[in-house]
C-alpha positions as CSV (number, residue, x, y, z in Angstrom):
1,X,121.9,71.5,66.6
2,X,121.9,68.2,65.6
3,X,125.6,66.6,66.1
4,X,125.7,63.1,63.7
5,X,129.3,61.7,63.4
6,X,129.2,59.2,60.4
7,X,132.6,56.5,59.4
8,X,130.9,57.3,55.7
9,X,131.8,60.7,55.0
10,X,132.2,60.6,51.2
11,X,128.6,59.6,50.4
12,X,127.7,62.9,52.5
13,X,129.9,65.0,50.8
14,X,128.7,63.2,47.2
15,X,124.6,63.5,48.3
16,X,125.0,67.2,48.9
17,X,127.4,67.7,46.2
18,X,129.9,68.8,47.0
19,X,132.7,68.8,44.4
20,X,135.5,66.7,45.2
21,X,137.8,69.5,44.1
22,X,136.9,71.4,47.9
23,X,136.5,68.2,50.0
24,X,138.3,68.8,53.5
25,X,137.8,67.2,57.1
26,X,134.5,68.3,58.3
27,X,130.9,68.5,55.9
28,X,127.7,69.8,57.6
29,X,124.6,71.0,56.6
30,X,123.5,74.5,58.4
31,X,120.1,76.0,57.2
32,X,119.6,74.5,54.0
33,X,123.5,75.4,52.9
34,X,127.0,72.5,53.0
35,X,129.4,74.1,54.9
36,X,133.0,72.1,53.7
37,X,135.9,72.5,56.1
38,X,137.2,74.9,58.2
39,X,135.2,77.5,56.9
40,X,135.1,80.8,59.6
41,X,132.0,81.3,61.4
42,X,132.1,85.1,60.3
43,X,131.4,83.7,57.0
44,X,128.7,81.5,57.6
45,X,127.1,84.2,59.6
46,X,127.3,86.2,56.4
47,X,126.4,83.1,54.2
48,X,122.9,83.0,56.1
49,X,122.1,86.8,56.0
50,X,122.3,87.5,52.4
51,X,121.2,83.6,51.2
52,X,123.1,83.2,47.7
53,X,121.5,81.4,44.9
54,X,124.7,78.9,46.4
55,X,125.0,74.9,47.5
56,X,127.2,76.0,50.2
57,X,130.6,76.8,50.8
58,X,134.1,75.2,51.5
59,X,137.4,76.1,52.2
60,X,140.2,73.0,50.6
61,X,142.4,70.8,52.5
62,X,143.3,72.0,56.3
63,X,145.1,75.5,55.5
64,X,147.6,76.7,58.3
65,X,146.0,79.7,60.2
66,X,142.1,79.1,59.0
67,X,139.5,78.7,62.1
68,X,141.0,75.2,63.6
69,X,144.2,74.7,62.6
70,X,146.5,77.9,63.7
71,X,148.9,76.6,65.4
72,X,151.5,79.7,68.2
73,X,154.7,79.9,66.3
74,X,153.4,79.0,63.0
75,X,152.6,81.5,59.7
76,X,149.3,81.8,58.6
77,X,148.5,81.0,55.3
78,X,146.2,83.2,53.1
79,X,143.5,80.4,51.9
80,X,140.2,81.1,50.1
81,X,136.6,80.2,51.0
82,X,134.8,78.8,47.4
83,X,131.4,78.9,46.7
84,X,129.7,75.9,45.2
85,X,125.9,74.9,43.0
86,X,124.6,71.6,42.5
87,X,125.8,71.4,39.2
88,X,129.6,71.6,40.7
89,X,130.4,75.4,39.7
90,X,132.6,76.7,42.2
91,X,133.6,80.6,42.8
92,X,135.4,82.6,45.0
93,X,133.1,83.8,47.7
94,X,136.1,85.7,49.9
95,X,139.4,85.6,51.0
96,X,141.6,84.9,53.9
């Protein structure tokens, strides 16, 4: 695994085809797939096992209760994991 901290994430998101409507705070590339935001680890494992024809997955924004956004005493909000392709088409991948 290689970690690279960058100050200009906008160009990384653009280069990897992350639709603006799905942008979040973190961007990663895992085995050729783009992972945007707080996507659960189990969902990434499912993606890598099933290998669907998508560019990546995204959790837009920073929903409370998503991985890394848990807070004691704070209610967990339902959130969606969206799939996207290189042309900007999006679809629901999972709901949590």
